[in-house]
C-alpha positions in Angstrom: 31.8 27.2 -35.2 34.6 24.9 -34.0 32.6 22.2 -32.4 33.7 19.3 -34.7 37.3 20.5 -34.6 37.2 20.4 -30.8 35.5 17.0 -30.9 38.2 15.5 -33.1 41.0 17.2 -31.1 39.7 15.6 -27.9 39.4 12.2 -29.8 43.0 12.6 -31.0 44.2 13.3 -27.5 42.2 10.4 -26.1 43.4 7.8 -28.6 47.0 8.9 -28.4 46.8 8.7 -24.6 45.1 5.3 -24.8 48.0 4.1 -27.0 50.6 5.3 -24.5 48.7 3.7 -21.6 48.3 0.4 -23.5 52.0 0.5 -24.5 53.3 1.0 -21.0 50.8 -1.3 -19.2 50.9 -4.1 -21.8 47.1 -4.0 -22.1 47.2 -4.8 -25.8 49.3 -7.1 -27.9 51.3 -5.7 -30.9 48.4 -6.1 -33.3 46.0 -4.2 -30.9 48.6 -1.4 -30.5 49.0 -1.1 -34.2 45.2 -0.7 -34.7 45.0 1.8 -31.9 47.9 3.8 -33.4 46.2 3.7 -36.8 42.9 4.9 -35.3 44.8 7.7 -33.5 46.6 8.9 -36.6 43.4 8.6 -38.7 41.6 11.0 -36.3 44.7 13.3 -36.5 44.4 13.4 -40.3 40.7 14.3 -40.1 41.5 17.0 -37.5 44.3 18.4 -39.7 42.0 18.3 -42.7 39.3 20.3 -40.8 41.9 22.9 -39.8 43.2 23.3 -43.4 39.7 23.5 -44.7 38.7 26.2 -42.2 41.9 28.1 -43.0 41.3 27.9 -46.7 37.7 29.1 -46.4 38.8 32.0 -44.2 41.4 33.0 -46.7 39.0 32.8 -49.6 36.4 34.8 -47.7 39.0 37.4 -46.9 40.0 37.7 -50.6 36.4 37.9 -51.8 35.9 41.0 -49.6 38.5 43.0 -51.4 37.8 44.5 -54.8 40.6 44.7 -57.3 40.7 48.0 -59.1 42.6 48.1 -62.3 43.7 51.4 -64.0 
């Protein structure tokens, strides 16, 4: 159920790690570092969006299971 969340979590970690490696080794120029950072943050936004979506769906499912009784 969490396959894509895990895929994006690993991608987030990989891109942020790649950024740090490139930063400390000088493997990329400033423009390359900026693009790598943008890619890392974009995957982070997708990952956070997936989490929020799953949380919202779980809450809606929990609320739909309860029946409101009015007197």
